All heavy atoms as a GROMACS GRO file, in nm:
protein
  650
    1MET      N    1  10.001  11.373   9.179
    1MET     CA    2  10.099  11.461   9.255
    1MET      C    3  10.195  11.516   9.152
    1MET      O    4  10.250  11.444   9.080
    1MET     CB    5  10.151  11.389   9.372
    1MET     CG    6  10.204  11.491   9.482
    1MET     SD    7  10.292  11.422   9.614
    1MET     CE    8  10.159  11.354   9.714
    2ASP      N    9  10.230  11.638   9.179
    2ASP     CA   10  10.333  11.701   9.089
    2ASP      C   11  10.468  11.647   9.134
    2ASP      O   12  10.499  11.624   9.247
    2ASP     CB   13  10.321  11.861   9.110
    2ASP     CG   14  10.402  11.935   9.018
    2ASP    OD1   15  10.442  11.879   8.898
    2ASP    OD2   16  10.438  12.050   9.046
    3HIS      N   17  10.552  11.638   9.025
    3HIS     CA   18  10.688  11.583   9.048
    3HIS      C   19  10.771  11.680   9.144
    3HIS      O   20  10.851  11.625   9.219
    3HIS     CB   21  10.763  11.568   8.922
    3HIS     CG   22  10.710  11.465   8.830
    3HIS    ND1   23  10.717  11.338   8.868
    3HIS    CD2   24  10.651  11.475   8.710
    3HIS    CE1   25  10.663  11.263   8.773
    3HIS    NE2   26  10.623  11.347   8.677
    4THR      N   27  10.750  11.811   9.139
    4THR     CA   28  10.824  11.896   9.230
    4THR      C   29  10.784  11.874   9.377
    4THR      O   30  10.874  11.870   9.467
    4THR     CB   31  10.790  12.047   9.185
    4THR    OG1   32  10.805  12.059   9.055
    4THR    CG2   33  10.872  12.138   9.266
    5VAL      N   34  10.658  11.854   9.406
    5VAL     CA   35  10.611  11.821   9.539
    5VAL      C   36  10.667  11.696   9.581
    5VAL      O   37  10.715  11.678   9.703
    5VAL     CB   38  10.462  11.830   9.545
    5VAL    CG1   39  10.409  11.782   9.682
    5VAL    CG2   40  10.400  11.975   9.507
    6LEU      N   41  10.664  11.602   9.497
    6LEU     CA   42  10.714  11.460   9.534
    6LEU      C   43  10.867  11.474   9.566
    6LEU      O   44  10.917  11.416   9.668
    6LEU     CB   45  10.693  11.359   9.420
    6LEU     CG   46  10.741  11.221   9.444
    6LEU    CD1   47  10.667  11.159   9.561
    6LEU    CD2   48  10.729  11.135   9.322
    7VAL      N   49  10.941  11.542   9.494
    7VAL     CA   50  11.085  11.565   9.514
    7VAL      C   51  11.109  11.638   9.648
    7VAL      O   52  11.194  11.596   9.728
    7VAL     CB   53  11.151  11.635   9.397
    7VAL    CG1   54  11.291  11.679   9.436
    7VAL    CG2   55  11.159  11.546   9.267
    8ALA      N   56  11.024  11.733   9.673
    8ALA     CA   57  11.034  11.812   9.797
    8ALA      C   58  11.004  11.724   9.922
    8ALA      O   59  11.074  11.728  10.022
    8ALA     CB   60  10.942  11.930   9.797
    9VAL      N   61  10.897  11.640   9.910
    9VAL     CA   62  10.866  11.548  10.022
    9VAL      C   63  10.972  11.450  10.039
    9VAL      O   64  11.019  11.416  10.154
    9VAL     CB   65  10.732  11.478   9.995
    9VAL    CG1   66  10.696  11.376  10.093
    9VAL    CG2   67  10.623  11.581   9.997
   10LEU      N   68  11.035  11.392   9.937
   10LEU     CA   69  11.144  11.291   9.953
   10LEU      C   70  11.267  11.358  10.002
   10LEU      O   71  11.338  11.300  10.093
   10LEU     CB   72  11.169  11.227   9.811
   10LEU     CG   73  11.070  11.129   9.761
   10LEU    CD1   74  11.097  11.079   9.624
   10LEU    CD2   75  11.044  11.015   9.859
   11SER      N   76  11.292  11.487   9.968
   11SER     CA   77  11.401  11.554  10.024
   11SER      C   78  11.389  11.578  10.171
   11SER      O   79  11.484  11.567  10.242
   11SER     CB   80  11.419  11.695   9.950
   11SER     OG   81  11.457  11.664   9.810
   12LEU      N   82  11.271  11.616  10.206
   12LEU     CA   83  11.234  11.638  10.352
   12LEU      C   84  11.261  11.516  10.431
   12LEU      O   85  11.320  11.514  10.536
   12LEU     CB   86  11.092  11.690  10.368
   12LEU     CG   87  11.050  11.708  10.516
   12LEU    CD1   88  11.129  11.813  10.584
   12LEU    CD2   89  10.898  11.740  10.513
   13ILE      N   90  11.208  11.404  10.382
   13ILE     CA   91  11.223  11.272  10.448
   13ILE      C   92  11.365  11.235  10.460
   13ILE      O   93  11.422  11.194  10.561
   13ILE     CB   94  11.138  11.159  10.376
   13ILE    CG1   95  10.995  11.185  10.398
   13ILE    CG2   96  11.175  11.027  10.434
   13ILE    CD1   97  10.899  11.100  10.312
   14GLY      N   98  11.442  11.256  10.352
   14GLY     CA   99  11.586  11.225  10.355
   14GLY      C  100  11.669  11.311  10.462
   14GLY      O  101  11.756  11.270  10.528
   15THR      N  102  11.626  11.442  10.455
   15THR     CA  103  11.691  11.536  10.551
   15THR      C  104  11.656  11.499  10.697
   15THR      O  105  11.746  11.492  10.777
   15THR     CB  106  11.640  11.674  10.524
   15THR    OG1  107  11.671  11.700  10.385
   15THR    CG2  108  11.709  11.774  10.612
   16LEU      N  109  11.540  11.460  10.725
   16LEU     CA  110  11.499  11.418  10.864
   16LEU      C  111  11.576  11.290  10.905
   16LEU      O  112  11.629  11.294  11.013
   16LEU     CB  113  11.345  11.400  10.863
   16LEU     CG  114  11.258  11.528  10.850
   16LEU    CD1  115  11.116  11.484  10.858
   16LEU    CD2  116  11.298  11.619  10.969
   17ILE      N  117  11.583  11.201  10.810
   17ILE     CA  118  11.646  11.071  10.854
   17ILE      C  119  11.795  11.101  10.873
   17ILE      O  120  11.864  11.056  10.966
   17ILE     CB  121  11.634  10.967  10.735
   17ILE    CG1  122  11.488  10.913  10.735
   17ILE    CG2  123  11.721  10.850  10.750
   17ILE    CD1  124  11.449  10.823  10.619
   18GLY      N  125  11.858  11.183  10.778
   18GLY     CA  126  12.007  11.210  10.797
   18GLY      C  127  12.030  11.294  10.919
   18GLY      O  128  12.132  11.267  10.997
   19THR      N  129  11.939  11.379  10.961
   19THR     CA  130  11.953  11.466  11.078
   19THR      C  131  11.951  11.382  11.200
   19THR      O  132  12.040  11.391  11.291
   19THR     CB  133  11.850  11.581  11.080
   19THR    OG1  134  11.872  11.663  10.957
   19THR    CG2  135  11.867  11.665  11.202
   20PHE      N  136  11.841  11.302  11.213
   20PHE     CA  137  11.823  11.217  11.330
   20PHE      C  138  11.934  11.112  11.336
   20PHE      O  139  11.980  11.088  11.451
   20PHE     CB  140  11.691  11.158  11.335
   20PHE     CG  141  11.582  11.258  11.361
   20PHE    CD1  142  11.475  11.283  11.273
   20PHE    CD2  143  11.582  11.332  11.482
   20PHE    CE1  144  11.381  11.373  11.309
   20PHE    CE2  145  11.483  11.421  11.516
   20PHE     CZ  146  11.380  11.447  11.426
   21GLY      N  147  11.970  11.063  11.236
   21GLY     CA  148  12.085  10.967  11.224
   21GLY      C  149  12.217  11.028  11.283
   21GLY      O  150  12.288  10.968  11.363
   22GLY      N  151  12.244  11.151  11.241
   22GLY     CA  152  12.361  11.224  11.286
   22GLY      C  153  12.348  11.256  11.439
   22GLY      O  154  12.454  11.249  11.508
   23ILE      N  155  12.235  11.290  11.481
   23ILE     CA  156  12.212  11.319  11.622
   23ILE      C  157  12.235  11.193  11.704
   23ILE      O  158  12.311  11.198  11.807
   23ILE     CB  159  12.075  11.377  11.643
   23ILE    CG1  160  12.065  11.518  11.582
   23ILE    CG2  161  12.042  11.384  11.794
   23ILE    CD1  162  11.923  11.576  11.580
   24LEU      N  163  12.183  11.086  11.655
   24LEU     CA  164  12.203  10.951  11.740
   24LEU      C  165  12.348  10.913  11.736
   24LEU      O  166  12.401  10.874  11.848
   24LEU     CB  167  12.116  10.843  11.673
   24LEU     CG  168  11.967  10.864  11.689
   24LEU    CD1  169  11.887  10.758  11.617
   24LEU    CD2  170  11.933  10.859  11.835
   25ALA      N  171  12.423  10.927  11.629
   25ALA     CA  172  12.562  10.890  11.614
   25ALA      C  173  12.646  10.980  11.710
   25ALA      O  174  12.731  10.930  11.774
   25ALA     CB  175  12.613  10.900  11.480
   26ALA      N  176  12.615  11.111  11.705
   26ALA     CA  177  12.694  11.209  11.802
   26ALA      C  178  12.663  11.173  11.939
   26ALA      O  179  12.752  11.179  12.026
   26ALA     CB  180  12.655  11.344  11.765
   27ASN      N  181  12.540  11.138  11.969
   27ASN     CA  182  12.492  11.113  12.108
   27ASN      C  183  12.569  10.981  12.157
   27ASN      O  184  12.624  10.978  12.274
   27ASN     CB  185  12.348  11.090  12.110
   27ASN     CG  186  12.294  11.082  12.266
   27ASN    OD1  187  12.371  11.126  12.353
   27ASN    ND2  188  12.186  11.014  12.282
   28ARG      N  189  12.577  10.878  12.077
   28ARG     CA  190  12.648  10.759  12.111
   28ARG      C  191  12.796  10.778  12.139
   28ARG      O  192  12.857  10.740  12.235
   28ARG     CB  193  12.632  10.644  12.006
   28ARG     CG  194  12.501  10.577  12.021
   28ARG     CD  195  12.493  10.462  11.920
   28ARG     NE  196  12.434  10.527  11.804
   28ARG     CZ  197  12.431  10.485  11.680
   28ARG    NH1  198  12.491  10.370  11.660
   28ARG    NH2  199  12.378  10.550  11.586
   29LEU      N  200  12.857  10.864  12.055
   29LEU     CA  201  13.000  10.895  12.067
   29LEU      C  202  13.024  10.979  12.192
   29LEU      O  203  13.115  10.951  12.268
   29LEU     CB  204  13.053  10.979  11.943
   29LEU     CG  205  13.192  11.022  11.949
   29LEU    CD1  206  13.287  10.899  11.970
   29LEU    CD2  207  13.228  11.110  11.834
   30THR      N  208  12.936  11.067  12.221
   30THR     CA  209  12.951  11.155  12.347
   30THR      C  210  12.932  11.061  12.467
   30THR      O  211  13.011  11.074  12.560
   30THR     CB  212  12.838  11.267  12.348
   30THR    OG1  213  12.851  11.347  12.229
   30THR    CG2  214  12.848  11.342  12.471
   31ASN      N  215  12.836  10.972  12.473
   31ASN     CA  216  12.823  10.876  12.581
   31ASN      C  217  12.945  10.791  12.600
   31ASN      O  218  12.982  10.761  12.716
   31ASN     CB  219  12.696  10.796  12.563
   31ASN     CG  220  12.569  10.872  12.586
   31ASN    OD1  221  12.566  10.978  12.644
   31ASN    ND2  222  12.454  10.825  12.532
   32TYR      N  223  13.000  10.741  12.488
   32TYR     CA  224  13.119  10.655  12.499
   32TYR      C  225  13.234  10.736  12.562
   32TYR      O  226  13.306  10.687  12.652
   32TYR     CB  227  13.159  10.610  12.358
   32TYR     CG  228  13.284  10.533  12.362
   32TYR    CD1  229  13.297  10.405  12.395
   32TYR    CD2  230  13.400  10.593  12.309
   32TYR    CE1  231  13.420  10.335  12.403
   32TYR    CE2  232  13.522  10.532  12.305
   32TYR     CZ  233  13.528  10.405  12.352
   32TYR     OH  234  13.654  10.338  12.352
   33ARG      N  235  13.256  10.850  12.509
   33ARG     CA  236  13.370  10.941  12.567
   33ARG      C  237  13.337  10.973  12.716
   33ARG      O  238  13.434  10.966  12.791
   33ARG     CB  239  13.380  11.066  12.486
   33ARG     CG  240  13.425  11.031  12.336
   33ARG     CD  241  13.448  11.158  12.260
   33ARG     NE  242  13.573  11.215  12.313
   33ARG     CZ  243  13.625  11.329  12.260
   33ARG    NH1  244  13.563  11.385  12.168
   33ARG    NH2  245  13.727  11.370  12.319
   34ILE      N  246  13.221  10.994  12.751
   34ILE     CA  247  13.188  11.023  12.894
   34ILE      C  248  13.217  10.906  12.978
   34ILE      O  249  13.282  10.918  13.087
   34ILE     CB  250  13.048  11.072  12.912
   34ILE    CG1  251  13.034  11.210  12.857
   34ILE    CG2  252  13.002  11.064  13.061
   34ILE    CD1  253  12.885  11.260  12.853
   35GLU      N  254  13.193  10.786  12.932
   35GLU     CA  255  13.218  10.657  13.006
   35GLU      C  256  13.371  10.641  13.022
   35GLU      O  257  13.414  10.604  13.124
   35GLU     CB  258  13.158  10.539  12.931
   35GLU     CG  259  13.012  10.526  12.941
   35GLU     CD  260  12.953  10.413  12.853
   35GLU    OE1  261  13.030  10.330  12.808
   35GLU    OE2  262  12.832  10.416  12.836
   36GLN      N  263  13.441  10.669  12.914
   36GLN     CA  264  13.589  10.662  12.921
   36GLN      C  265  13.640  10.758  13.021
   36GLN      O  266  13.743  10.724  13.103
   36GLN     CB  267  13.647  10.684  12.780
   36GLN     CG  268  13.611  10.574  12.680
   36GLN     CD  269  13.638  10.432  12.726
   36GLN    OE1  270  13.743  10.399  12.776
   36GLN    NE2  271  13.538  10.346  12.717
   37LEU      N  272  13.592  10.881  13.023
   37LEU     CA  273  13.640  10.976  13.123
   37LEU      C  274  13.605  10.935  13.261
   37LEU      O  275  13.689  10.954  13.355
   37LEU     CB  276  13.586  11.119  13.085
   37LEU     CG  277  13.637  11.187  12.969
   37LEU    CD1  278  13.558  11.305  12.933
   37LEU    CD2  279  13.782  11.220  12.992
   38GLU      N  280  13.493  10.880  13.283
   38GLU     CA  281  13.453  10.823  13.416
   38GLU      C  282  13.547  10.722  13.467
   38GLU      O  283  13.577  10.717  13.579
   38GLU     CB  284  13.305  10.779  13.414
   38GLU     CG  285  13.202  10.891  13.404
   38GLU     CD  286  13.062  10.831  13.390
   38GLU    OE1  287  13.046  10.714  13.360
   38GLU    OE2  288  12.968  10.928  13.404
   39LYS      N  289  13.590  10.637  13.375
   39LYS     CA  290  13.680  10.532  13.412
   39LYS      C  291  13.811  10.592  13.444
   39LYS      O  292  13.879  10.544  13.547
   39LYS     CB  293  13.694  10.434  13.296
   39LYS     CG  294  13.580  10.338  13.273
   39LYS     CD  295  13.603  10.246  13.157
   39LYS     CE  296  13.478  10.164  13.119
   39LYS     NZ  297  13.496  10.080  13.005
   40LYS      N  298  13.857  10.686  13.373
   40LYS     CA  299  13.994  10.749  13.412
   40LYS      C  300  13.976  10.820  13.546
   40LYS      O  301  14.069  10.815  13.629
   40LYS     CB  302  14.022  10.850  13.304
   40LYS     CG  303  14.078  10.790  13.176
   40LYS     CD  304  14.117  10.896  13.081
   40LYS     CE  305  14.174  10.836  12.955
   40LYS     NZ  306  14.211  10.937  12.860
   41VAL      N  307  13.865  10.885  13.575
   41VAL     CA  308  13.841  10.954  13.703
   41VAL      C  309  13.842  10.856  13.824
   41VAL      O  310  13.901  10.872  13.924
   41VAL     CB  311  13.718  11.040  13.701
   41VAL    CG1  312  13.679  11.084  13.836
   41VAL    CG2  313  13.736  11.160  13.611
   42ASP      N  314  13.775  10.735  13.800
   42ASP     CA  315  13.772  10.638  13.893
   42ASP      C  316  13.907  10.584  13.930
   42ASP      O  317  13.954  10.564  14.047
   42ASP     CB  318  13.678  10.515  13.862
   42ASP     CG  319  13.539  10.558  13.855
   42ASP    OD1  320  13.502  10.649  13.928
   42ASP    OD2  321  13.449  10.488  13.799
   43LYS      N  322  13.994  10.562  13.824
   43LYS     CA  323  14.135  10.520  13.848
   43LYS      C  324  14.212  10.626  13.925
   43LYS      O  325  14.278  10.588  14.020
   43LYS     CB  326  14.202  10.492  13.718
   43LYS     CG  327  14.160  10.357  13.650
   43LYS     CD  328  14.233  10.342  13.522
   43LYS     CE  329  14.196  10.222  13.446
   43LYS     NZ  330  14.260  10.207  13.316
   44HIS      N  331  14.193  10.744  13.887
   44HIS     CA  332  14.268  10.859  13.960
   44HIS      C  333  14.216  10.867  14.099
   44HIS      O  334  14.304  10.876  14.190
   44HIS     CB  335  14.231  10.993  13.888
   44HIS     CG  336  14.294  11.107  13.952
   44HIS    ND1  337  14.231  11.178  14.051
   44HIS    CD2  338  14.410  11.168  13.934
   44HIS    CE1  339  14.320  11.278  14.086
   44HIS    NE2  340  14.426  11.271  14.015
   45ASN      N  341  14.094  10.851  14.122
   45ASN     CA  342  14.046  10.856  14.263
   45ASN      C  343  14.102  10.739  14.352
   45ASN      O  344  14.134  10.764  14.471
   45ASN     CB  345  13.888  10.857  14.269
   45ASN     CG  346  13.836  10.998  14.222
   45ASN    OD1  347  13.910  11.090  14.214
   45ASN    ND2  348  13.703  10.985  14.190
   46SER      N  349  14.104  10.625  14.290
   46SER     CA  350  14.155  10.519  14.366
   46SER      C  351  14.316  10.533  14.400
   46SER      O  352  14.350  10.495  14.504
   46SER     CB  353  14.143  10.383  14.295
   46SER     OG  354  14.224  10.370  14.188
   47VAL      N  355  14.380  10.593  14.310
   47VAL     CA  356  14.518  10.628  14.335
   47VAL      C  357  14.532  10.725  14.453
   47VAL      O  358  14.619  10.712  14.539
   47VAL     CB  359  14.598  10.680  14.213
   47VAL    CG1  360  14.730  10.735  14.241
   47VAL    CG2  361  14.598  10.568  14.111
   48ILE      N  362  14.448  10.834  14.442
   48ILE     CA  363  14.443  10.928  14.551
   48ILE      C  364  14.415  10.862  14.699
   48ILE      O  365  14.485  10.893  14.793
   48ILE     CB  366  14.342  11.044  14.527
   48ILE    CG1  367  14.394  11.120  14.393
   48ILE    CG2  368  14.330  11.138  14.642
   48ILE    CD1  369  14.524  11.186  14.406
   49GLU      N  370  14.316  10.778  14.695
   49GLU     CA  371  14.281  10.718  14.814
   49GLU      C  372  14.397  10.628  14.872
   49GLU      O  373  14.431  10.624  14.992
   49GLU     CB  374  14.157  10.632  14.803
   49GLU     CG  375  14.031  10.706  14.779
   49GLU     CD  376  13.917  10.621  14.736
   49GLU    OE1  377  13.926  10.497  14.731
   49GLU    OE2  378  13.805  10.680  14.709
   50ARG      N  379  14.455  10.553  14.784
   50ARG     CA  380  14.580  10.468  14.823
   50ARG      C  381  14.693  10.550  14.871
   50ARG      O  382  14.754  10.523  14.972
   50ARG     CB  383  14.615  10.380  14.709
   50ARG     CG  384  14.523  10.269  14.679
   50ARG     CD  385  14.577  10.172  14.575
   50ARG     NE  386  14.640  10.246  14.471
   50ARG     CZ  387  14.649  10.195  14.346
   50ARG    NH1  388  14.587  10.087  14.311
   50ARG    NH2  389  14.709  10.269  14.247
   51THR      N  390  14.716  10.659  14.804
   51THR     CA  391  14.820  10.760  14.845
   51THR      C  392  14.794  10.809  14.990
   51THR      O  393  14.880  10.826  15.071
   51THR     CB  394  14.830  10.871  14.743
   51THR    OG1  395  14.869  10.817  14.624
   51THR    CG2  396  14.956  10.968  14.787
   52TYR      N  397  14.668  10.854  15.012
   52TYR     CA  398  14.625  10.899  15.142
   52TYR      C  399  14.653  10.794  15.249
   52TYR      O  400  14.705  10.823  15.353
   52TYR     CB  401  14.490  10.942  15.138
   52TYR     CG  402  14.437  10.997  15.273
   52TYR    CD1  403  14.483  11.122  15.312
   52TYR    CD2  404  14.348  10.915  15.356
   52TYR    CE1  405  14.433  11.174  15.435
   52TYR    CE2  406  14.313  10.973  15.480
   52TYR     CZ  407  14.348  11.098  15.514
   52TYR     OH  408  14.303  11.147  15.638
   53LYS      N  409  14.619  10.673  15.223
   53LYS     CA  410  14.642  10.554  15.324
   53LYS      C  411  14.792  10.539  15.336
   53LYS      O  412  14.837  10.519  15.462
   53LYS     CB  413  14.576  10.439  15.270
   53LYS     CG  414  14.421  10.432  15.284
   53LYS     CD  415  14.357  10.308  15.232
   53LYS     CE  416  14.213  10.317  15.228
   53LYS     NZ  417  14.152  10.195  15.178
   54ILE      N  418  14.866  10.549  15.241
   54ILE     CA  419  15.014  10.532  15.249
   54ILE      C  420  15.076  10.642  15.340
   54ILE      O  421  15.153  10.617  15.434
   54ILE     CB  422  15.082  10.531  15.116
   54ILE    CG1  423  15.045  10.396  15.047
   54ILE    CG2  424  15.236  10.547  15.133
   54ILE    CD1  425  15.092  10.397  14.903
   55GLU      N  426  15.026  10.760  15.314
   55GLU     CA  427  15.072  10.881  15.399
   55GLU      C  428  15.034  10.856  15.543
   55GLU      O  429  15.114  10.892  15.633
   55GLU     CB  430  15.021  11.010  15.349
   55GLU     CG  431  15.074  11.049  15.208
   55GLU     CD  432  15.012  11.171  15.156
   55GLU    OE1  433  14.902  11.216  15.191
   55GLU    OE2  434  15.064  11.228  15.058
   56GLU      N  435  14.923  10.799  15.568
   56GLU     CA  436  14.885  10.785  15.710
   56GLU      C  437  14.976  10.679  15.781
   56GLU      O  438  15.016  10.694  15.885
   56GLU     CB  439  14.732  10.732  15.716
   56GLU     CG  440  14.633  10.837  15.693
   56GLU     CD  441  14.489  10.771  15.700
   56GLU    OE1  442  14.468  10.652  15.684
   56GLU    OE2  443  14.397  10.853  15.719
   57HIS      N  444  15.003  10.567  15.700
   57HIS     CA  445  15.099  10.471  15.757
   57HIS      C  446  15.236  10.521  15.779
   57HIS      O  447  15.296  10.488  15.873
   57HIS     CB  448  15.098  10.344  15.657
   57HIS     CG  449  14.973  10.267  15.664
   57HIS    ND1  450  14.944  10.180  15.757
   57HIS    CD2  451  14.879  10.252  15.566
   57HIS    CE1  452  14.832  10.118  15.742
   57HIS    NE2  453  14.782  10.159  15.622
   58LEU      N  454  15.281  10.603  15.685
   58LEU     CA  455  15.410  10.666  15.701
   58LEU      C  456  15.413  10.752  15.824
   58LEU      O  457  15.515  10.753  15.900
   58LEU     CB  458  15.448  10.748  15.575
   58LEU     CG  459  15.486  10.663  15.455
   58LEU    CD1  460  15.516  10.755  15.339
   58LEU    CD2  461  15.609  10.587  15.485
   59THR      N  462  15.311  10.830  15.849
   59THR     CA  463  15.310  10.916  15.962
   59THR      C  464  15.309  10.833  16.090
   59THR      O  465  15.384  10.865  16.181
   59THR     CB  466  15.173  11.000  15.966
   59THR    OG1  467  15.171  11.083  15.849
   59THR    CG2  468  15.168  11.096  16.084
   60LEU      N  469  15.230  10.728  16.093
   60LEU     CA  470  15.232  10.632  16.214
   60LEU      C  471  15.370  10.581  16.237
   60LEU      O  472  15.426  10.573  16.350
   60LEU     CB  473  15.132  10.525  16.188
   60LEU     CG  474  15.123  10.419  16.294
   60LEU    CD1  475  15.069  10.488  16.429
   60LEU    CD2  476  15.025  10.301  16.252
   61HIS      N  477  15.432  10.535  16.124
   61HIS     CA  478  15.571  10.479  16.148
   61HIS      C  479  15.676  10.577  16.183
   61HIS      O  480  15.762  10.552  16.262
   61HIS     CB  481  15.613  10.401  16.012
   61HIS     CG  482  15.537  10.282  15.986
   61HIS    ND1  483  15.550  10.167  16.061
   61HIS    CD2  484  15.451  10.245  15.893
   61HIS    CE1  485  15.469  10.064  16.012
   61HIS    NE2  486  15.410  10.120  15.917
   62ASP      N  487  15.657  10.702  16.132
   62ASP     CA  488  15.755  10.805  16.183
   62ASP      C  489  15.735  10.831  16.330
   62ASP      O  490  15.829  10.852  16.399
   62ASP     CB  491  15.716  10.942  16.100
   62ASP     CG  492  15.766  10.933  15.957
   62ASP    OD1  493  15.851  10.841  15.923
   62ASP    OD2  494  15.721  11.018  15.875
   63GLU      N  495  15.611  10.830  16.377
   63GLU     CA  496  15.590  10.851  16.522
   63GLU      C  497  15.647  10.739  16.604
   63GLU      O  498  15.709  10.755  16.710
   63GLU     CB  499  15.437  10.854  16.552
   63GLU     CG  500  15.367  10.986  16.495
   63GLU     CD  501  15.227  10.994  16.518
   63GLU    OE1  502  15.172  10.900  16.586
   63GLU    OE2  503  15.166  11.082  16.460
   64LYS      N  504  15.634  10.617  16.550
   64LYS     CA  505  15.688  10.495  16.619
   64LYS      C  506  15.841  10.506  16.626
   64LYS      O  507  15.903  10.474  16.728
   64LYS     CB  508  15.650  10.366  16.548
   64LYS     CG  509  15.503  10.334  16.577
   64LYS     CD  510  15.472  10.198  16.512
   64LYS     CE  511  15.323  10.153  16.540
   64LYS     NZ  512  15.299  10.025  16.476
   65ILE      N  513  15.898  10.542  16.515
   65ILE     CA  514  16.050  10.568  16.513
   65ILE      C  515  16.090  10.670  16.615
   65ILE      O  516  16.193  10.654  16.678
   65ILE     CB  517  16.098  10.601  16.363
   65ILE    CG1  518  16.074  10.473  16.283
   65ILE    CG2  519  16.233  10.646  16.365
   65ILE    CD1  520  16.098  10.498  16.132
   66ALA      N  521  16.020  10.783  16.612
   66ALA     CA  522  16.052  10.886  16.706
   66ALA      C  523  16.045  10.839  16.856
   66ALA      O  524  16.135  10.874  16.936
   66ALA     CB  525  15.959  11.008  16.687
   67VAL      N  526  15.948  10.764  16.887
   67VAL     CA  527  15.932  10.708  17.017
   67VAL      C  528  16.044  10.605  17.049
   67VAL      O  529  16.106  10.606  17.162
   67VAL     CB  530  15.799  10.635  17.035
   67VAL    CG1  531  15.790  10.558  17.164
   67VAL    CG2  532  15.686  10.735  17.033
   68ALA      N  533  16.084  10.524  16.952
   68ALA     CA  534  16.187  10.430  16.971
   68ALA      C  535  16.321  10.507  16.995
   68ALA      O  536  16.407  10.468  17.068
   68ALA     CB  537  16.200  10.339  16.846
   69ASN      N  538  16.347  10.612  16.916
   69ASN     CA  539  16.464  10.687  16.928
   69ASN      C  540  16.479  10.756  17.074
   69ASN      O  541  16.584  10.758  17.130
   69ASN     CB  542  16.477  10.795  16.831
   69ASN     CG  543  16.518  10.741  16.688
   69ASN    OD1  544  16.581  10.634  16.678
   69ASN    ND2  545  16.478  10.810  16.580
   70HIS      N  546  16.365  10.805  17.122
   70HIS     CA  547  16.365  10.865  17.255
   70HIS      C  548  16.397  10.756  17.357
   70HIS      O  549  16.477  10.785  17.454
   70HIS     CB  550  16.231  10.921  17.291
   70HIS     CG  551  16.208  11.055  17.210
   70HIS    ND1  552  16.286  11.162  17.224
   70HIS    CD2  553  16.108  11.089  17.124
   70HIS    CE1  554  16.240  11.265  17.144
   70HIS    NE2  555  16.133  11.218  17.084
   71ARG      N  556  16.334  10.637  17.340
   71ARG     CA  557  16.362  10.523  17.441
   71ARG      C  558  16.519  10.490  17.438
   71ARG      O  559  16.575  10.461  17.535
   71ARG     CB  560  16.278  10.408  17.401
   71ARG     CG  561  16.128  10.435  17.435
   71ARG     CD  562  16.042  10.322  17.398
   71ARG     NE  563  16.053  10.218  17.494
   71ARG     CZ  564  16.000  10.096  17.481
   71ARG    NH1  565  15.924  10.074  17.374
   71ARG    NH2  566  16.010  10.007  17.570
   72ILE      N  567  16.575  10.482  17.312
   72ILE     CA  568  16.715  10.450  17.297
   72ILE      C  569  16.798  10.562  17.373
   72ILE      O  570  16.897  10.520  17.434
   72ILE     CB  571  16.752  10.433  17.151
   72ILE    CG1  572  16.690  10.301  17.089
   72ILE    CG2  573  16.901  10.429  17.129
   72ILE    CD1  574  16.696  10.294  16.941
   73ASP      N  575  16.761  10.683  17.346
   73ASP     CA  576  16.839  10.792  17.410
   73ASP      C  577  16.830  10.780  17.553
   73ASP      O  578  16.934  10.792  17.630
   73ASP     CB  579  16.783  10.925  17.368
   73ASP     CG  580  16.811  10.964  17.220
   73ASP    OD1  581  16.911  10.897  17.168
   73ASP    OD2  582  16.748  11.041  17.159
   74ASP      N  583  16.707  10.752  17.609
   74ASP     CA  584  16.699  10.733  17.753
   74ASP      C  585  16.776  10.618  17.810
   74ASP      O  586  16.843  10.623  17.918
   74ASP     CB  587  16.546  10.706  17.796
   74ASP     CG  588  16.464  10.832  17.771
   74ASP    OD1  589  16.520  10.949  17.762
   74ASP    OD2  590  16.340  10.820  17.774
   75LEU      N  591  16.782  10.504  17.733
   75LEU     CA  592  16.863  10.388  17.774
   75LEU      C  593  17.010  10.421  17.778
   75LEU      O  594  17.092  10.376  17.853
   75LEU     CB  595  16.831  10.267  17.685
   75LEU     CG  596  16.694  10.213  17.706
   75LEU    CD1  597  16.668  10.097  17.602
   75LEU    CD2  598  16.685  10.143  17.843
   76GLU      N  599  17.050  10.498  17.667
   76GLU     CA  600  17.193  10.535  17.666
   76GLU      C  601  17.232  10.631  17.776
   76GLU      O  602  17.335  10.618  17.835
   76GLU     CB  603  17.222  10.600  17.534
   76GLU     CG  604  17.222  10.508  17.412
   76GLU     CD  605  17.246  10.581  17.281
   76GLU    OE1  606  17.229  10.708  17.266
   76GLU    OE2  607  17.271  10.511  17.183
   77LYS      N  608  17.150  10.718  17.818
   77LYS     CA  609  17.167  10.798  17.928
   77LYS      C  610  17.187  10.725  18.055
   77LYS      O  611  17.264  10.750  18.142
   77LYS     CB  612  17.060  10.911  17.937
   77LYS     CG  613  17.066  11.020  17.838
   77LYS     CD  614  16.957  11.117  17.848
   77LYS     CE  615  16.951  11.219  17.734
   77LYS     NZ  616  16.837  11.306  17.744
   78GLU      N  617  17.092  10.630  18.076
   78GLU     CA  618  17.098  10.539  18.191
   78GLU      C  619  17.227  10.461  18.206
   78GLU      O  620  17.286  10.439  18.301
   78GLU     CB  621  16.976  10.450  18.204
   78GLU     CG  622  16.850  10.524  18.240
   78GLU     CD  623  16.728  10.428  18.245
   78GLU    OE1  624  16.754  10.306  18.250
   78GLU    OE2  625  16.621  10.472  18.249
   79HIS      N  626  17.264  10.413  18.087
   79HIS     CA  627  17.384  10.324  18.075
   79HIS      C  628  17.510  10.416  18.108
   79HIS      O  629  17.603  10.366  18.172
   79HIS     CB  630  17.396  10.265  17.940
   79HIS     CG  631  17.512  10.174  17.919
   79HIS    ND1  632  17.541  10.068  18.005
   79HIS    CD2  633  17.620  10.175  17.836
   79HIS    CE1  634  17.645  10.004  17.964
   79HIS    NE2  635  17.694  10.072  17.868
   80LYS      N  636  17.522  10.541  18.069
   80LYS     CA  637  17.634  10.628  18.099
   80LYS      C  638  17.640  10.665  18.236
   80LYS      O  639  17.750  10.691  18.287
   80LYS     CB  640  17.630  10.746  18.004
   80LYS     CG  641  17.657  10.710  17.864
   80LYS     CD  642  17.657  10.838  17.775
   80LYS     CE  643  17.683  10.801  17.635
   80LYS     NZ  644  17.676  10.923  17.542
   81SER      N  645  17.524  10.668  18.306
   81SER     CA  646  17.528  10.721  18.445
   81SER      C  647  17.581  10.619  18.541
   81SER      O  648  17.599  10.511  18.537
   81SER     CB  649  17.385  10.748  18.488
   81SER     OG  650  17.336  10.844  18.403
   0.00000   0.00000   0.00000
């Protein structure tokens, strides 16, 4: 085999190995970054869910306070009469 053909074949093999190695490395890095972003999104979603529950509890307590204030007002009116 001619030396030029041998060098061309070895260059092709080296290029293919380097290309596929780079693709695999980039793919692993992309997958890692996607996993990290998914974790951040999960944390964010759990905060949103907890905030929603807190807002529901606050609304309930505000209603209870309003009812209690009306009852106090009624009692004060009865006491003055």
